[in-house]
FIKE-192847 format. One record per residue: chain; residue number from 1; x, y, z of N, C-alpha, C, O in turn; residue in one letter. Coordinates in Angstrom, 2 decimals. Example, Ala and Ser with C-alpha at 12.3 -4.5 7.8 and 13.67 -1.06 7.14 Angstrom:
<A,1,<13.19,-5.69,7.80>,<12.30,-4.50,7.80>,<13.20,-3.30,7.80>,<14.24,-3.32,8.46>,a>
<A,2,<12.85,-2.25,7.08>,<13.67,-1.06,7.14>,<12.90,0.03,7.87>,<13.41,1.14,8.04>,s>
END
This chain:
<A,1,<0.85,-1.19,0.00>,<0.00,0.00,0.00>,<0.88,1.25,0.00>,<1.87,1.32,0.73>,m>
<A,2,<0.52,2.21,-0.81>,<1.28,3.46,-0.88>,<1.16,4.23,0.43>,<0.07,4.39,0.97>,t>
<A,3,<2.30,4.70,0.92>,<2.30,5.45,2.16>,<2.35,6.95,1.83>,<3.31,7.43,1.23>,k>
<A,4,<1.30,7.68,2.22>,<1.30,9.13,2.08>,<1.46,9.74,3.46>,<1.43,9.04,4.47>,l>
<A,5,<1.64,11.05,3.49>,<2.00,11.66,4.76>,<0.92,12.58,5.31>,<1.22,13.57,5.98>,f>
<A,6,<-0.34,12.26,5.04>,<-1.43,13.04,5.59>,<-1.48,12.95,7.11>,<-2.03,13.84,7.77>,s>
<A,7,<-0.90,11.87,7.68>,<-0.92,11.72,9.13>,<-0.07,12.77,9.83>,<-0.17,12.94,11.05>,e>
<A,8,<0.75,13.48,9.08>,<1.60,14.51,9.67>,<1.00,15.91,9.52>,<1.70,16.91,9.72>,y>
<A,9,<-0.27,15.99,9.17>,<-0.90,17.29,8.94>,<-0.87,18.17,10.18>,<-0.97,19.40,10.06>,s>
<A,10,<-0.73,17.58,11.34>,<-0.71,18.36,12.57>,<0.51,19.29,12.64>,<0.53,20.22,13.44>,k>
<A,11,<1.51,19.02,11.80>,<2.69,19.86,11.80>,<2.52,21.10,10.93>,<3.42,21.92,10.84>,y>
<A,12,<1.36,21.23,10.28>,<1.10,22.45,9.52>,<1.22,22.24,8.03>,<1.71,21.21,7.56>,g>
<A,13,<0.77,23.24,7.28>,<0.73,23.14,5.82>,<2.09,23.21,5.18>,<2.21,23.00,3.97>,s>
<A,14,<3.14,23.50,5.96>,<4.48,23.56,5.39>,<4.94,22.20,4.89>,<5.84,22.13,4.06>,e>
<A,15,<4.34,21.12,5.37>,<4.77,19.78,4.99>,<3.93,19.26,3.83>,<2.70,19.31,3.85>,f>
<A,16,<4.64,18.76,2.82>,<3.97,18.24,1.64>,<3.48,16.82,1.88>,<3.99,16.11,2.74>,s>
<A,17,<2.48,16.42,1.10>,<2.08,15.03,1.06>,<2.87,14.39,-0.06>,<2.56,14.60,-1.24>,t>
<A,18,<3.87,13.62,0.28>,<4.82,13.09,-0.70>,<4.77,11.56,-0.67>,<4.87,10.95,0.39>,v>
<A,19,<4.62,10.96,-1.83>,<4.65,9.51,-1.95>,<6.12,9.08,-2.04>,<6.69,9.06,-3.13>,d>
<A,20,<6.72,8.75,-0.90>,<8.14,8.45,-0.85>,<8.48,7.18,-1.61>,<9.57,7.05,-2.16>,i>
<A,21,<7.56,6.23,-1.64>,<7.85,4.97,-2.33>,<8.12,5.19,-3.81>,<8.84,4.40,-4.42>,s>
<A,22,<7.55,6.23,-4.38>,<7.78,6.51,-5.80>,<9.22,6.92,-6.07>,<9.66,6.93,-7.22>,a>
<A,23,<9.95,7.27,-5.01>,<11.34,7.71,-5.15>,<12.33,6.65,-4.66>,<13.52,6.92,-4.50>,f>
<A,24,<11.82,5.44,-4.44>,<12.71,4.33,-4.13>,<12.99,4.09,-2.66>,<13.76,3.20,-2.34>,g>
<A,25,<12.38,4.86,-1.76>,<12.59,4.66,-0.32>,<11.50,3.73,0.18>,<10.33,4.11,0.27>,i>
<A,26,<11.89,2.50,0.52>,<10.93,1.47,0.87>,<11.20,0.92,2.27>,<12.14,1.34,2.94>,l>
<A,27,<10.36,-0.01,2.71>,<10.50,-0.63,4.03>,<11.89,-1.23,4.21>,<12.44,-1.84,3.29>,e>
<A,28,<12.46,-1.04,5.39>,<13.81,-1.50,5.66>,<14.77,-0.33,5.72>,<14.41,0.76,6.17>,g>
<A,29,<16.00,-0.54,5.26>,<17.00,0.52,5.23>,<17.39,0.78,3.79>,<17.93,-0.09,3.11>,i>
<A,30,<17.13,1.98,3.33>,<17.47,2.38,1.97>,<18.78,3.17,2.00>,<18.87,4.20,2.68>,s>
<A,31,<19.77,2.69,1.27>,<21.08,3.34,1.27>,<21.08,4.54,0.33>,<20.95,4.40,-0.89>,e>
<A,32,<21.22,5.70,0.90>,<21.25,6.95,0.13>,<22.52,7.72,0.47>,<23.28,7.34,1.36>,t>
<A,33,<22.74,8.80,-0.26>,<23.77,9.76,0.14>,<23.04,10.99,0.63>,<22.33,11.66,-0.13>,i>
<A,34,<23.21,11.29,1.91>,<22.48,12.40,2.54>,<23.26,13.69,2.38>,<24.46,13.74,2.65>,v>
<A,35,<22.57,14.72,1.94>,<23.16,16.05,1.85>,<22.61,16.94,2.95>,<21.42,16.89,3.27>,s>
<A,36,<23.49,17.74,3.53>,<23.12,18.69,4.59>,<23.97,19.95,4.41>,<24.88,19.99,3.59>,t>
<A,37,<23.65,20.96,5.19>,<24.47,22.17,5.21>,<23.99,23.21,4.22>,<24.32,23.13,3.03>,g>
<A,38,<23.23,24.19,4.69>,<22.68,25.21,3.80>,<23.77,26.11,3.24>,<23.70,26.51,2.07>,l>
<A,39,<24.75,26.44,4.04>,<25.80,27.36,3.61>,<26.99,26.61,3.02>,<27.52,27.00,1.99>,k>
<A,40,<27.40,25.54,3.69>,<28.52,24.74,3.22>,<28.04,23.30,3.04>,<28.06,22.52,4.00>,y>
<A,41,<27.60,22.94,1.85>,<26.98,21.61,1.65>,<27.95,20.46,1.88>,<29.13,20.53,1.53>,p>
<A,42,<27.42,19.42,2.46>,<28.19,18.22,2.77>,<27.36,17.01,2.33>,<26.13,17.09,2.26>,n>
<A,43,<28.04,15.90,2.06>,<27.32,14.69,1.66>,<28.01,13.48,2.26>,<29.23,13.42,2.35>,a>
<A,44,<27.20,12.50,2.68>,<27.73,11.27,3.27>,<26.70,10.16,3.13>,<25.50,10.42,3.24>,a>
<A,45,<27.15,8.92,2.90>,<26.20,7.80,2.82>,<25.50,7.57,4.16>,<26.14,7.41,5.20>,p>
<A,46,<24.18,7.55,4.12>,<23.36,7.35,5.32>,<22.15,6.51,4.92>,<21.55,6.74,3.87>,i>
<A,47,<21.79,5.55,5.76>,<20.60,4.75,5.51>,<19.35,5.43,6.03>,<19.31,5.89,7.18>,g>
<A,48,<18.32,5.50,5.18>,<17.01,5.99,5.61>,<16.21,4.78,6.08>,<15.98,3.85,5.31>,i>
<A,49,<15.79,4.79,7.33>,<15.14,3.64,7.95>,<13.62,3.80,7.87>,<13.07,4.83,8.25>,i>
<A,50,<12.96,2.77,7.36>,<11.50,2.77,7.25>,<10.95,1.59,8.02>,<11.32,0.44,7.78>,v>
<A,51,<10.06,1.89,8.95>,<9.45,0.83,9.76>,<8.02,1.22,10.09>,<7.77,2.30,10.63>,k>
<A,52,<7.09,0.35,9.76>,<5.66,0.58,10.02>,<5.19,1.91,9.44>,<4.40,2.62,10.07>,d>
<A,53,<5.68,2.24,8.25>,<5.24,3.45,7.58>,<5.86,4.73,8.11>,<5.53,5.81,7.63>,g>
<A,54,<6.76,4.63,9.08>,<7.43,5.80,9.65>,<8.87,5.84,9.16>,<9.49,4.81,8.88>,k>
<A,55,<9.39,7.05,9.05>,<10.73,7.26,8.52>,<11.61,7.91,9.59>,<11.19,8.86,10.26>,y>
<A,56,<12.80,7.38,9.75>,<13.73,8.01,10.69>,<15.16,7.75,10.27>,<15.43,6.98,9.35>,f>
<A,57,<16.09,8.40,10.97>,<17.50,8.30,10.64>,<18.30,8.21,11.93>,<17.90,8.73,12.97>,v>
<A,58,<19.44,7.53,11.85>,<20.35,7.42,12.99>,<21.74,7.90,12.53>,<22.30,7.36,11.58>,r>
<A,59,<22.28,8.91,13.20>,<23.55,9.50,12.81>,<24.56,9.37,13.94>,<24.21,9.47,15.11>,l>
<A,60,<25.81,9.14,13.57>,<26.86,9.05,14.58>,<27.34,10.44,14.99>,<27.54,11.32,14.15>,f>
<A,61,<27.52,10.60,16.27>,<27.96,11.87,16.83>,<29.34,12.25,16.29>,<30.23,11.41,16.17>,r>
<A,62,<29.51,13.52,15.96>,<30.79,14.03,15.53>,<30.94,14.19,14.03>,<31.88,14.85,13.57>,g>
<A,63,<30.03,13.62,13.24>,<30.12,13.74,11.79>,<29.56,15.09,11.35>,<28.84,15.75,12.09>,s>
<A,64,<29.92,15.50,10.12>,<29.36,16.74,9.56>,<27.84,16.65,9.44>,<27.13,17.61,9.71>,h>
<A,65,<27.36,15.48,9.04>,<25.92,15.29,8.90>,<25.23,15.47,10.23>,<24.20,16.15,10.32>,t>
<A,66,<25.77,14.87,11.26>,<25.22,15.02,12.62>,<25.18,16.48,13.03>,<24.15,16.95,13.52>,w>
<A,67,<26.27,17.22,12.84>,<26.35,18.62,13.24>,<25.34,19.47,12.47>,<24.69,20.34,13.06>,a>
<A,68,<25.21,19.22,11.17>,<24.29,20.03,10.37>,<22.84,19.76,10.72>,<22.04,20.69,10.80>,n>
<A,69,<22.50,18.49,10.93>,<21.12,18.16,11.31>,<20.79,18.74,12.68>,<19.70,19.27,12.88>,v>
<A,70,<21.73,18.65,13.60>,<21.50,19.20,14.94>,<21.30,20.70,14.89>,<20.49,21.25,15.64>,l>
<A,71,<22.03,21.37,14.02>,<21.98,22.84,13.92>,<20.79,23.32,13.10>,<20.11,24.27,13.49>,k>
<A,72,<20.54,22.67,11.95>,<19.57,23.20,10.99>,<18.26,22.43,10.93>,<17.23,22.99,10.58>,e>
<A,73,<18.30,21.12,11.27>,<17.08,20.34,11.33>,<16.53,19.86,10.00>,<15.36,19.53,9.89>,g>
<A,74,<17.39,19.83,8.97>,<16.96,19.37,7.66>,<18.02,18.46,7.05>,<19.20,18.54,7.40>,y>
<A,75,<17.58,17.59,6.14>,<18.51,16.76,5.40>,<17.87,16.33,4.09>,<16.64,16.25,3.98>,m>
<A,76,<18.71,16.04,3.09>,<18.21,15.56,1.82>,<18.72,14.15,1.57>,<19.91,13.88,1.76>,g>
<A,77,<17.85,13.25,1.16>,<18.25,11.89,0.81>,<18.37,11.81,-0.71>,<17.38,11.97,-1.42>,a>
<A,78,<19.58,11.55,-1.19>,<19.84,11.48,-2.62>,<19.93,10.02,-3.06>,<20.72,9.25,-2.51>,n>
<A,79,<19.13,9.65,-4.05>,<19.18,8.31,-4.61>,<20.26,8.30,-5.69>,<20.12,8.95,-6.73>,v>
<A,80,<21.34,7.56,-5.43>,<22.52,7.61,-6.29>,<22.89,6.19,-6.73>,<22.83,5.26,-5.93>,v>
<A,81,<23.27,6.05,-7.99>,<23.63,4.74,-8.53>,<25.12,4.62,-8.86>,<25.56,3.59,-9.38>,y>
<A,82,<25.89,5.64,-8.56>,<27.31,5.62,-8.85>,<28.08,5.15,-7.62>,<28.14,5.87,-6.63>,n>
<A,83,<28.67,3.94,-7.66>,<29.37,3.42,-6.48>,<30.58,4.26,-6.09>,<30.93,4.33,-4.91>,p>
<A,84,<31.22,4.88,-7.07>,<32.38,5.71,-6.78>,<32.00,6.90,-5.92>,<32.78,7.34,-5.07>,l>
<A,85,<30.80,7.43,-6.14>,<30.35,8.58,-5.36>,<30.10,8.18,-3.91>,<30.28,8.99,-3.00>,l>
<A,86,<29.67,6.93,-3.68>,<29.50,6.46,-2.30>,<30.84,6.43,-1.56>,<30.92,6.85,-0.41>,f>
<A,87,<31.87,5.94,-2.23>,<33.18,5.87,-1.59>,<33.75,7.27,-1.39>,<34.28,7.58,-0.32>,v>
<A,88,<33.65,8.11,-2.40>,<34.19,9.48,-2.30>,<33.52,10.26,-1.17>,<34.20,10.93,-0.39>,r>
<A,89,<32.20,10.17,-1.08>,<31.49,10.94,-0.06>,<31.69,10.36,1.34>,<31.44,11.04,2.33>,s>
<A,90,<32.14,9.12,1.42>,<32.44,8.53,2.72>,<33.74,9.08,3.29>,<33.83,9.37,4.48>,t>
<A,91,<34.75,9.22,2.43>,<36.10,9.55,2.92>,<36.59,10.93,2.54>,<37.63,11.38,3.04>,f>
<A,92,<35.86,11.63,1.67>,<36.31,12.95,1.21>,<35.14,13.92,1.18>,<33.98,13.51,1.12>,f>
<A,93,<35.46,15.21,1.20>,<34.45,16.24,0.99>,<34.23,16.42,-0.50>,<35.18,16.56,-1.27>,d>
<A,94,<32.97,16.42,-0.92>,<32.67,16.66,-2.32>,<32.84,18.14,-2.65>,<32.77,19.00,-1.76>,l>
<A,95,<33.05,18.43,-3.90>,<33.23,19.81,-4.35>,<31.89,20.54,-4.35>,<30.86,19.92,-4.65>,e>
<A,96,<31.87,21.83,-4.03>,<30.61,22.60,-4.10>,<29.94,22.51,-5.47>,<28.71,22.57,-5.57>,p>
<A,97,<30.74,22.36,-6.52>,<30.19,22.28,-7.88>,<29.39,21.00,-8.12>,<28.71,20.89,-9.14>,s>
<A,98,<29.46,20.05,-7.21>,<28.74,18.79,-7.36>,<27.32,18.85,-6.79>,<26.59,17.86,-6.81>,e>
<A,99,<26.94,20.03,-6.28>,<25.62,20.20,-5.69>,<24.77,21.14,-6.53>,<25.28,22.08,-7.15>,f>
<A,100,<23.48,20.88,-6.55>,<22.46,21.80,-7.03>,<21.62,22.21,-5.83>,<21.76,21.66,-4.74>,d>
<A,101,<20.74,23.20,-6.03>,<19.86,23.64,-4.95>,<18.41,23.58,-5.41>,<18.08,23.98,-6.52>,y>
<A,102,<17.56,23.06,-4.51>,<16.14,22.93,-4.82>,<15.33,23.58,-3.71>,<15.80,23.67,-2.58>,v>
<A,103,<14.11,24.04,-4.00>,<13.29,24.70,-2.98>,<12.67,23.69,-2.02>,<12.23,22.62,-2.42>,p>
<A,104,<12.65,24.07,-0.75>,<12.01,23.25,0.29>,<11.64,24.16,1.45>,<12.49,24.53,2.25>,a>
<A,105,<10.34,24.52,1.54>,<9.84,25.38,2.60>,<10.72,26.63,2.79>,<11.33,26.83,3.84>,h>
<A,106,<10.76,27.44,1.75>,<11.47,28.73,1.77>,<12.99,28.57,1.89>,<13.70,29.55,2.12>,k>
<A,107,<13.49,27.36,1.72>,<14.93,27.12,1.74>,<15.40,26.74,0.34>,<14.65,26.18,-0.45>,l>
<A,108,<16.65,27.07,0.05>,<17.32,26.50,-1.11>,<18.24,25.41,-0.57>,<19.27,25.70,0.04>,n>
<A,109,<17.84,24.16,-0.80>,<18.53,23.06,-0.14>,<19.44,22.32,-1.11>,<19.07,22.09,-2.25>,f>
<A,110,<20.66,21.94,-0.64>,<21.60,21.28,-1.54>,<21.24,19.82,-1.80>,<20.93,19.06,-0.87>,p>
<A,111,<21.28,19.44,-3.07>,<21.14,18.04,-3.47>,<22.26,17.74,-4.47>,<22.87,18.66,-5.02>,v>
<A,112,<22.52,16.48,-4.69>,<23.60,16.09,-5.58>,<23.16,16.15,-7.04>,<22.08,15.67,-7.40>,l>
<A,113,<23.99,16.75,-7.87>,<23.69,16.82,-9.29>,<23.56,15.43,-9.90>,<22.80,15.24,-10.85>,k>
<A,114,<24.30,14.47,-9.36>,<24.31,13.13,-9.92>,<23.18,12.26,-9.39>,<23.05,11.11,-9.80>,e>
<A,115,<22.37,12.77,-8.49>,<21.28,11.97,-7.93>,<20.22,11.72,-8.98>,<19.89,12.60,-9.78>,a>
<A,116,<19.68,10.50,-8.98>,<18.55,10.19,-9.85>,<17.26,10.76,-9.27>,<16.34,11.10,-10.01>,a>
<A,117,<17.21,10.86,-7.95>,<16.06,11.44,-7.27>,<16.51,11.96,-5.92>,<17.58,11.58,-5.43>,a>
<A,118,<15.72,12.82,-5.32>,<16.05,13.37,-4.01>,<14.77,13.63,-3.23>,<13.72,13.89,-3.80>,w>
<A,119,<14.89,13.55,-1.92>,<13.79,13.86,-0.99>,<14.35,14.74,0.12>,<15.33,14.38,0.77>,i>
<A,120,<13.73,15.89,0.33>,<14.15,16.78,1.42>,<13.27,16.49,2.64>,<12.05,16.49,2.55>,i>
<A,121,<13.92,16.24,3.78>,<13.22,15.93,5.02>,<13.44,17.01,6.07>,<14.52,17.61,6.14>,f>
<A,122,<12.42,17.24,6.88>,<12.60,17.97,8.13>,<12.78,16.94,9.23>,<12.07,15.94,9.26>,k>
<A,123,<13.73,17.16,10.11>,<14.02,16.23,11.20>,<13.31,16.69,12.46>,<13.53,17.81,12.93>,c>
<A,124,<12.46,15.85,13.02>,<11.71,16.20,14.22>,<11.96,15.14,15.29>,<12.53,14.08,15.03>,i>
<A,125,<11.51,15.46,16.51>,<11.69,14.53,17.64>,<13.15,14.07,17.75>,<13.43,12.89,17.94>,n>
<A,126,<14.05,15.02,17.64>,<15.48,14.71,17.64>,<15.92,14.28,19.03>,<15.69,14.98,20.01>,v>
<A,127,<16.57,13.11,19.09>,<17.14,12.61,20.34>,<18.65,12.50,20.16>,<19.13,11.68,19.38>,m>
<A,128,<19.38,13.34,20.87>,<20.83,13.39,20.72>,<21.49,12.81,21.98>,<21.36,13.37,23.07>,n>
<A,129,<22.20,11.69,21.81>,<22.85,11.03,22.94>,<24.36,11.20,22.84>,<24.85,11.93,21.98>,t>
<A,130,<25.08,10.53,23.72>,<26.54,10.61,23.71>,<27.14,10.03,22.44>,<28.25,10.40,22.05>,d>
<A,131,<26.43,9.12,21.78>,<26.99,8.44,20.61>,<26.24,8.70,19.32>,<26.85,8.75,18.25>,q>
<A,132,<24.92,8.85,19.40>,<24.14,8.96,18.18>,<23.06,10.03,18.28>,<22.70,10.49,19.36>,t>
<A,133,<22.56,10.40,17.12>,<21.39,11.25,17.01>,<20.34,10.46,16.24>,<20.62,9.92,15.18>,l>
<A,134,<19.13,10.40,16.78>,<18.02,9.73,16.11>,<16.91,10.75,15.92>,<16.57,11.49,16.85>,v>
<A,135,<16.34,10.79,14.71>,<15.28,11.76,14.43>,<14.24,11.14,13.52>,<14.56,10.33,12.64>,a>
<A,136,<12.99,11.52,13.73>,<11.93,11.19,12.80>,<12.05,12.12,11.59>,<12.52,13.25,11.71>,d>
<A,137,<11.62,11.62,10.43>,<11.76,12.38,9.19>,<10.40,12.68,8.58>,<9.56,11.80,8.45>,l>
<A,138,<10.20,13.94,8.21>,<8.98,14.38,7.54>,<9.36,14.91,6.16>,<10.15,15.86,6.08>,i>
<A,139,<8.84,14.33,5.08>,<9.21,14.80,3.74>,<8.59,16.15,3.43>,<7.41,16.39,3.71>,p>
<A,140,<9.39,17.04,2.86>,<8.92,18.37,2.52>,<8.83,18.59,1.02>,<7.96,19.31,0.53>,m>
<A,141,<9.73,17.96,0.30>,<9.74,18.11,-1.15>,<10.53,16.94,-1.73>,<11.39,16.38,-1.06>,n>
<A,142,<10.25,16.59,-2.96>,<10.95,15.50,-3.61>,<10.91,15.71,-5.11>,<10.01,16.37,-5.63>,a>
<A,143,<11.88,15.14,-5.80>,<11.89,15.30,-7.25>,<12.84,14.33,-7.91>,<13.68,13.70,-7.26>,g>
<A,144,<12.70,14.22,-9.22>,<13.58,13.40,-10.04>,<14.53,14.29,-10.82>,<14.20,15.41,-11.19>,f>
<A,145,<15.71,13.77,-11.06>,<16.63,14.40,-11.97>,<16.27,13.90,-13.37>,<16.44,12.72,-13.68>,n>
<A,146,<15.78,14.79,-14.22>,<15.29,14.38,-15.53>,<16.39,13.75,-16.38>,<16.11,12.91,-17.24>,e>
<A,147,<17.63,14.13,-16.14>,<18.75,13.58,-16.90>,<18.92,12.10,-16.59>,<19.15,11.28,-17.48>,v>
<A,148,<18.81,11.76,-15.28>,<19.06,10.38,-14.84>,<17.79,9.54,-14.78>,<17.85,8.31,-14.72>,h>
<A,149,<16.64,10.19,-14.80>,<15.37,9.48,-14.65>,<15.16,8.46,-15.76>,<14.54,7.42,-15.55>,k>
<A,150,<15.68,8.75,-16.95>,<15.48,7.88,-18.10>,<16.36,6.63,-18.04>,<16.11,5.65,-18.74>,k>
<A,151,<17.39,6.68,-17.21>,<18.32,5.55,-17.13>,<17.84,4.56,-16.07>,<18.22,4.65,-14.91>,n>
<A,152,<17.02,3.60,-16.49>,<16.47,2.63,-15.55>,<17.55,1.59,-15.25>,<18.10,0.97,-16.16>,i>
<A,153,<17.83,1.41,-13.97>,<18.86,0.47,-13.55>,<18.24,-0.72,-12.83>,<17.26,-0.59,-12.10>,l>
<A,154,<18.83,-1.89,-13.05>,<18.40,-3.09,-12.33>,<19.43,-3.40,-11.25>,<20.55,-2.90,-11.32>,v>
<A,155,<19.08,-4.20,-10.25>,<20.04,-4.50,-9.18>,<21.33,-5.11,-9.73>,<21.29,-5.98,-10.60>,p>
<A,156,<22.44,-4.65,-9.22>,<23.76,-5.10,-9.65>,<24.54,-5.57,-8.43>,<24.75,-4.79,-7.50>,n>
<A,157,<24.96,-6.83,-8.42>,<25.65,-7.39,-7.25>,<26.97,-6.68,-7.01>,<27.40,-6.55,-5.86>,r>
<A,158,<27.62,-6.21,-8.06>,<28.87,-5.47,-7.90>,<28.66,-4.16,-7.17>,<29.46,-3.80,-6.31>,g>
<A,159,<27.60,-3.45,-7.51>,<27.27,-2.19,-6.84>,<26.99,-2.43,-5.36>,<27.50,-1.72,-4.49>,f>
<A,160,<26.18,-3.45,-5.09>,<25.88,-3.78,-3.69>,<27.13,-4.19,-2.92>,<27.25,-3.89,-1.73>,n>
<A,161,<28.04,-4.86,-3.59>,<29.29,-5.28,-2.95>,<30.12,-4.06,-2.54>,<30.75,-4.06,-1.49>,a>
<A,162,<30.12,-3.04,-3.38>,<30.85,-1.81,-3.04>,<30.24,-1.16,-1.80>,<30.97,-0.68,-0.93>,v>
<A,163,<28.92,-1.15,-1.71>,<28.27,-0.57,-0.53>,<28.69,-1.32,0.74>,<29.02,-0.69,1.75>,l>
<A,164,<28.68,-2.65,0.68>,<29.07,-3.44,1.85>,<30.54,-3.21,2.20>,<30.89,-3.08,3.37>,e>
<A,165,<31.39,-3.16,1.19>,<32.81,-2.93,1.43>,<33.05,-1.57,2.05>,<33.92,-1.43,2.92>,a>
<A,166,<32.30,-0.56,1.63>,<32.46,0.79,2.17>,<32.06,0.84,3.64>,<32.72,1.50,4.45>,t>
<A,167,<30.99,0.14,3.99>,<30.57,0.06,5.39>,<31.67,-0.57,6.24>,<32.01,-0.06,7.31>,v>
<A,168,<32.23,-1.67,5.75>,<33.30,-2.34,6.50>,<34.56,-1.48,6.56>,<35.32,-1.57,7.53>,h>
<A,169,<34.78,-0.66,5.55>,<35.94,0.24,5.56>,<35.82,1.27,6.68>,<36.81,1.57,7.35>,a>
<A,170,<34.63,1.80,6.88>,<34.45,2.76,7.97>,<34.63,2.08,9.33>,<35.17,2.67,10.26>,t>
<A,171,<34.17,0.84,9.43>,<34.34,0.10,10.69>,<35.81,-0.21,10.95>,<36.27,-0.19,12.09>,r>
<A,172,<36.54,-0.49,9.87>,<37.97,-0.74,10.03>,<38.69,0.51,10.50>,<39.58,0.44,11.36>,y>
<A,173,<38.32,1.66,9.94>,<38.95,2.91,10.36>,<38.70,3.19,11.84>,<39.57,3.71,12.55>,q>
<A,174,<37.51,2.85,12.31>,<37.16,3.12,13.70>,<37.82,2.14,14.67>,<38.23,2.52,15.77>,l>
<A,175,<37.92,0.87,14.26>,<38.36,-0.16,15.20>,<39.77,-0.68,14.94>,<40.45,-1.12,15.87>,s>
<A,176,<40.22,-0.64,13.68>,<41.51,-1.22,13.33>,<41.50,-2.74,13.31>,<42.56,-3.36,13.19>,g>
<A,177,<40.31,-3.34,13.42>,<40.19,-4.79,13.45>,<40.41,-5.36,12.05>,<39.73,-4.98,11.10>,d>
<A,178,<41.37,-6.27,11.90>,<41.76,-6.83,10.62>,<40.65,-7.67,9.98>,<40.68,-7.93,8.77>,k>
<A,179,<39.68,-8.09,10.76>,<38.61,-8.90,10.18>,<37.85,-8.12,9.10>,<37.31,-8.71,8.17>,k>
<A,180,<37.83,-6.78,9.24>,<37.13,-5.98,8.25>,<37.88,-5.95,6.93>,<37.26,-5.83,5.87>,y>
<A,181,<39.20,-6.05,6.97>,<39.97,-6.14,5.73>,<39.60,-7.40,4.96>,<39.44,-7.37,3.74>,i>
<A,182,<39.46,-8.51,5.68>,<39.06,-9.76,5.04>,<37.67,-9.63,4.41>,<37.44,-10.13,3.31>,e>
<A,183,<36.77,-8.97,5.09>,<35.43,-8.78,4.54>,<35.47,-7.88,3.31>,<34.78,-8.13,2.33>,l>
<A,184,<36.29,-6.82,3.37>,<36.42,-5.93,2.22>,<36.95,-6.69,1.01>,<36.47,-6.51,-0.11>,i>
<A,185,<37.94,-7.54,1.24>,<38.51,-8.32,0.15>,<37.49,-9.29,-0.45>,<37.48,-9.53,-1.65>,q>
<A,186,<36.63,-9.84,0.41>,<35.57,-10.72,-0.08>,<34.65,-9.95,-1.03>,<34.34,-10.44,-2.12>,h>
<A,187,<34.22,-8.77,-0.61>,<33.32,-7.99,-1.46>,<34.04,-7.40,-2.67>,<33.41,-7.15,-3.70>,y>
<A,188,<35.34,-7.19,-2.55>,<36.11,-6.73,-3.69>,<36.08,-7.77,-4.81>,<35.94,-7.43,-5.98>,e>
<A,189,<36.23,-9.05,-4.44>,<36.16,-10.12,-5.43>,<34.80,-10.15,-6.12>,<34.72,-10.36,-7.33>,n>
<A,190,<33.76,-9.93,-5.35>,<32.41,-9.92,-5.91>,<32.21,-8.72,-6.83>,<31.61,-8.85,-7.90>,l>
<A,191,<32.71,-7.56,-6.42>,<32.60,-6.36,-7.25>,<33.35,-6.53,-8.56>,<32.89,-6.07,-9.61>,a>
<A,192,<34.50,-7.20,-8.50>,<35.31,-7.42,-9.70>,<34.60,-8.35,-10.68>,<34.68,-8.15,-11.89>,s>
<A,193,<33.91,-9.36,-10.15>,<33.25,-10.35,-11.00>,<31.93,-9.82,-11.57>,<31.59,-10.09,-12.72>,k>
<A,194,<31.20,-9.09,-10.75>,<29.83,-8.73,-11.12>,<29.64,-7.25,-11.47>,<28.61,-6.88,-12.03>,c>
<A,195,<30.62,-6.42,-11.15>,<30.48,-5.00,-11.37>,<31.09,-4.53,-12.68>,<31.67,-5.31,-13.44>,g>
<A,196,<30.96,-3.23,-12.92>,<31.53,-2.61,-14.10>,<32.73,-1.75,-13.74>,<33.34,-1.93,-12.69>,g>
<A,197,<33.05,-0.81,-14.62>,<34.24,0.01,-14.44>,<34.15,0.87,-13.19>,<35.14,1.02,-12.47>,e>
<A,198,<32.98,1.45,-12.92>,<32.85,2.31,-11.74>,<33.01,1.52,-10.44>,<33.60,2.02,-9.48>,n>
<A,199,<32.50,0.29,-10.41>,<32.67,-0.54,-9.22>,<34.15,-0.84,-8.97>,<34.62,-0.83,-7.83>,e>
<A,200,<34.88,-1.10,-10.05>,<36.31,-1.37,-9.91>,<37.08,-0.13,-9.48>,<38.02,-0.23,-8.68>,k>
<A,201,<36.70,1.03,-9.99>,<37.34,2.27,-9.57>,<37.05,2.56,-8.10>,<37.92,3.04,-7.37>,k>
<A,202,<35.84,2.25,-7.67>,<35.46,2.49,-6.28>,<36.29,1.61,-5.34>,<36.75,2.08,-4.30>,a>
<A,203,<36.48,0.34,-5.71>,<37.28,-0.54,-4.87>,<38.75,-0.12,-4.86>,<39.42,-0.24,-3.83>,m>
<A,204,<39.24,0.37,-5.97>,<40.62,0.85,-6.03>,<40.79,2.05,-5.09>,<41.81,2.17,-4.42>,k>
<A,205,<39.79,2.92,-5.04>,<39.86,4.07,-4.15>,<39.84,3.63,-2.69>,<40.53,4.22,-1.86>,l>
<A,206,<39.07,2.61,-2.37>,<39.07,2.08,-1.00>,<40.46,1.58,-0.62>,<40.92,1.81,0.50>,l>
<A,207,<41.13,0.92,-1.54>,<42.49,0.46,-1.30>,<43.41,1.63,-0.97>,<44.21,1.56,-0.04>,h>
<A,208,<43.28,2.71,-1.75>,<44.13,3.87,-1.55>,<43.86,4.55,-0.21>,<44.78,5.00,0.46>,e>
<A,209,<42.59,4.61,0.17>,<42.22,5.26,1.43>,<42.74,4.45,2.62>,<43.30,5.01,3.57>,v>
<A,210,<42.56,3.14,2.56>,<42.91,2.28,3.69>,<44.36,1.80,3.65>,<44.88,1.31,4.65>,l>
<A,211,<45.01,1.95,2.51>,<46.43,1.59,2.34>,<46.69,0.13,2.70>,<47.55,-0.17,3.53>,e>
<A,212,<45.94,-0.75,2.07>,<46.19,-2.19,2.27>,<46.32,-2.87,0.93>,<46.53,-4.08,0.87>,f>
END
């Protein structure tokens, strides 16, 4: 059943009724690249969590995304199919030229030019602890990138392998546990067999970042 957001009408007319499922955000955890920062845009891979028709996000304390959400209360979920962009946005700051701006409740909000689609959320019921920030998400605006909308993509095991390897790379950086290197190498083999040129470039960049 399509989930609309009429149940959030109590928050006022500023919130749009947006069919999020039409933009690829479904039950479970949808891997997106989240953009934040009205003045200095930032991007990082973040999962949008959907459970029982409700949307929320969990951010680690100390990240740029955490700081921007805590300060400004907004975030954009960018649907991206380029595995290299996931790795770059995990370990590096993207260039300002890689962002566009779209309207969202009197704001010009940054989204990625390479995104196939984007959803701008207001973050409410923010709970900030010593380690994480958890917030409910209310969609304010959403749209497709007409350039990328025509390029229909099917699931690619190589692309998914890059996502898994990137997650393990961040865990390795935090813990230094060698078991994550073994997991990265496992997914690297899968990306090499099932992925294309971008997947291979993404894994090469992970090697350079982690120096293994």
